[in-house]
mmCIF file of the C-alpha atoms, coordinates in Angstrom:
data_MODEL
# 
_entry.id   MODEL 
# 
loop_
_atom_site.group_PDB 
_atom_site.id 
_atom_site.type_symbol 
_atom_site.label_atom_id 
_atom_site.label_alt_id 
_atom_site.label_comp_id 
_atom_site.label_asym_id 
_atom_site.label_entity_id 
_atom_site.label_seq_id 
_atom_site.pdbx_PDB_ins_code 
_atom_site.Cartn_x 
_atom_site.Cartn_y 
_atom_site.Cartn_z 
_atom_site.occupancy 
_atom_site.B_iso_or_equiv 
_atom_site.pdbx_formal_charge 
_atom_site.auth_seq_id 
_atom_site.auth_comp_id 
_atom_site.auth_asym_id 
_atom_site.auth_atom_id 
_atom_site.pdbx_PDB_model_num 
ATOM 1  C CA . MET A 1 1  ? 0.297  0.081   0.078   1.00 0.00 ? 1  MET A CA 1 
ATOM 2  C CA . ASN A 1 2  ? 2.413  2.487   0.971   1.00 0.00 ? 2  ASN A CA 1 
ATOM 3  C CA . LEU A 1 3  ? 4.774  1.604   -2.485  1.00 0.00 ? 3  LEU A CA 1 
ATOM 4  C CA . LYS A 1 4  ? 1.136  2.782   -4.178  1.00 0.00 ? 4  LYS A CA 1 
ATOM 5  C CA . VAL A 1 5  ? 0.839  5.994   -2.300  1.00 0.00 ? 5  VAL A CA 1 
ATOM 6  C CA . ILE A 1 6  ? 5.251  7.006   -2.755  1.00 0.00 ? 6  ILE A CA 1 
ATOM 7  C CA . PHE A 1 7  ? 4.520  5.666   -6.476  1.00 0.00 ? 7  PHE A CA 1 
ATOM 8  C CA . VAL A 1 8  ? 1.210  8.107   -7.441  1.00 0.00 ? 8  VAL A CA 1 
ATOM 9  C CA . PHE A 1 9  ? 3.261  11.506  -5.256  1.00 0.00 ? 9  PHE A CA 1 
ATOM 10 C CA . ALA A 1 10 ? 5.906  11.058  -7.561  1.00 0.00 ? 10 ALA A CA 1 
ATOM 11 C CA . LEU A 1 11 ? 3.853  10.524  -10.805 1.00 0.00 ? 11 LEU A CA 1 
ATOM 12 C CA . VAL A 1 12 ? 1.768  13.877  -9.680  1.00 0.00 ? 12 VAL A CA 1 
ATOM 13 C CA . VAL A 1 13 ? 5.124  16.089  -8.906  1.00 0.00 ? 13 VAL A CA 1 
ATOM 14 C CA . ILE A 1 14 ? 6.800  14.619  -11.936 1.00 0.00 ? 14 ILE A CA 1 
ATOM 15 C CA . ALA A 1 15 ? 3.296  15.954  -13.934 1.00 0.00 ? 15 ALA A CA 1 
ATOM 16 C CA . ALA A 1 16 ? 3.745  18.774  -12.101 1.00 0.00 ? 16 ALA A CA 1 
ATOM 17 C CA . LEU A 1 17 ? 6.824  19.393  -13.407 1.00 0.00 ? 17 LEU A CA 1 
ATOM 18 C CA . MET A 1 18 ? 6.370  18.647  -16.627 1.00 0.00 ? 18 MET A CA 1 
ATOM 19 C CA . GLY A 1 19 ? 3.447  20.916  -17.049 1.00 0.00 ? 19 GLY A CA 1 
ATOM 20 C CA . GLN A 1 20 ? 5.611  23.762  -16.368 1.00 0.00 ? 20 GLN A CA 1 
ATOM 21 C CA . ALA A 1 21 ? 8.508  23.055  -18.535 1.00 0.00 ? 21 ALA A CA 1 
ATOM 22 C CA . GLU A 1 22 ? 9.289  24.143  -22.443 1.00 0.00 ? 22 GLU A CA 1 
ATOM 23 C CA . ALA A 1 23 ? 8.198  21.526  -24.696 1.00 0.00 ? 23 ALA A CA 1 
ATOM 24 C CA . GLY A 1 24 ? 10.713 22.406  -26.929 1.00 0.00 ? 24 GLY A CA 1 
ATOM 25 C CA . SER A 1 25 ? 13.787 21.526  -24.402 1.00 0.00 ? 25 SER A CA 1 
ATOM 26 C CA . LYS A 1 26 ? 15.677 18.534  -25.317 1.00 0.00 ? 26 LYS A CA 1 
ATOM 27 C CA . ARG A 1 27 ? 16.610 17.471  -21.551 1.00 0.00 ? 27 ARG A CA 1 
ATOM 28 C CA . TRP A 1 28 ? 12.742 17.569  -20.608 1.00 0.00 ? 28 TRP A CA 1 
ATOM 29 C CA . ARG A 1 29 ? 12.217 15.325  -23.778 1.00 0.00 ? 29 ARG A CA 1 
ATOM 30 C CA . LYS A 1 30 ? 14.998 12.876  -22.745 1.00 0.00 ? 30 LYS A CA 1 
ATOM 31 C CA . PHE A 1 31 ? 13.772 12.866  -19.074 1.00 0.00 ? 31 PHE A CA 1 
ATOM 32 C CA . GLU A 1 32 ? 9.900  12.178  -20.522 1.00 0.00 ? 32 GLU A CA 1 
ATOM 33 C CA . LYS A 1 33 ? 11.370 9.383   -22.341 1.00 0.00 ? 33 LYS A CA 1 
ATOM 34 C CA . LYS A 1 34 ? 13.613 7.825   -19.288 1.00 0.00 ? 34 LYS A CA 1 
ATOM 35 C CA . PHE A 1 35 ? 10.626 8.408   -17.216 1.00 0.00 ? 35 PHE A CA 1 
ATOM 36 C CA . LYS A 1 36 ? 7.998  6.959   -19.506 1.00 0.00 ? 36 LYS A CA 1 
ATOM 37 C CA . HIS A 1 37 ? 9.982  3.918   -20.252 1.00 0.00 ? 37 HIS A CA 1 
ATOM 38 C CA . ALA A 1 38 ? 10.539 3.558   -16.484 1.00 0.00 ? 38 ALA A CA 1 
ATOM 39 C CA . ALA A 1 39 ? 6.690  3.503   -15.325 1.00 0.00 ? 39 ALA A CA 1 
ATOM 40 C CA . HIS A 1 40 ? 6.159  1.142   -17.938 1.00 0.00 ? 40 HIS A CA 1 
ATOM 41 C CA . LYS A 1 41 ? 8.702  -1.350  -16.609 1.00 0.00 ? 41 LYS A CA 1 
ATOM 42 C CA . VAL A 1 42 ? 6.587  -0.590  -13.304 1.00 0.00 ? 42 VAL A CA 1 
ATOM 43 C CA . LYS A 1 43 ? 3.558  -1.529  -14.587 1.00 0.00 ? 43 LYS A CA 1 
ATOM 44 C CA . GLU A 1 44 ? 4.697  -4.689  -16.063 1.00 0.00 ? 44 GLU A CA 1 
ATOM 45 C CA . ALA A 1 45 ? 5.996  -5.745  -12.852 1.00 0.00 ? 45 ALA A CA 1 
ATOM 46 C CA . LEU A 1 46 ? 3.814  -4.718  -9.875  1.00 0.00 ? 46 LEU A CA 1 
ATOM 47 C CA . PRO A 1 47 ? 1.146  -7.925  -10.748 1.00 0.00 ? 47 PRO A CA 1 
ATOM 48 C CA . VAL A 1 48 ? 4.296  -10.199 -10.717 1.00 0.00 ? 48 VAL A CA 1 
ATOM 49 C CA . ILE A 1 49 ? 5.766  -8.451  -7.145  1.00 0.00 ? 49 ILE A CA 1 
ATOM 50 C CA . GLN A 1 50 ? 1.761  -8.314  -5.771  1.00 0.00 ? 50 GLN A CA 1 
ATOM 51 C CA . GLY A 1 51 ? 1.648  -11.870 -6.999  1.00 0.00 ? 51 GLY A CA 1 
ATOM 52 C CA . TYR A 1 52 ? 4.575  -13.131 -4.680  1.00 0.00 ? 52 TYR A CA 1 
ATOM 53 C CA . ALA A 1 53 ? 3.606  -10.648 -1.498  1.00 0.00 ? 53 ALA A CA 1 
ATOM 54 C CA . ALA A 1 54 ? 0.137  -12.591 -2.235  1.00 0.00 ? 54 ALA A CA 1 
ATOM 55 C CA . VAL A 1 55 ? 2.055  -16.512 -1.824  1.00 0.00 ? 55 VAL A CA 1 
ATOM 56 C CA . ALA A 1 56 ? 3.968  -14.922 0.901   1.00 0.00 ? 56 ALA A CA 1 
ATOM 57 C CA . GLY A 1 57 ? 1.224  -13.677 3.028   1.00 0.00 ? 57 GLY A CA 1 
ATOM 58 C CA . THR A 1 58 ? -0.319 -17.140 2.460   1.00 0.00 ? 58 THR A CA 1 
ATOM 59 C CA . VAL A 1 59 ? 2.406  -19.512 3.486   1.00 0.00 ? 59 VAL A CA 1 
ATOM 60 C CA . ALA A 1 60 ? 3.048  -16.859 6.342   1.00 0.00 ? 60 ALA A CA 1 
ATOM 61 C CA . ALA A 1 61 ? -0.754 -17.773 7.678   1.00 0.00 ? 61 ALA A CA 1 
ATOM 62 C CA . LEU A 1 62 ? -0.477 -21.217 6.954   1.00 0.00 ? 62 LEU A CA 1 
ATOM 63 C CA . GLY A 1 63 ? 2.471  -21.311 8.412   1.00 0.00 ? 63 GLY A CA 1 
ATOM 64 C CA . ARG A 1 64 ? 1.101  -19.612 12.174  1.00 0.00 ? 64 ARG A CA 1 
ATOM 65 C CA . LYS A 1 65 ? -1.444 -22.684 12.012  1.00 0.00 ? 65 LYS A CA 1 
# 
């Protein structure tokens, strides 16, 4: 849950910075391209991470009985 909050907060901050940046700036275009790549990789990995967390929680719950 905390990871989602941090990720959403980071997206909002970066979106605010991008909105204020000049559209023609090469530096901002490079940054935006790298950020989109990183965000895409996080979206791909998030279901896998959540799956591992669910399995770990199930194993922990079974171990307590």
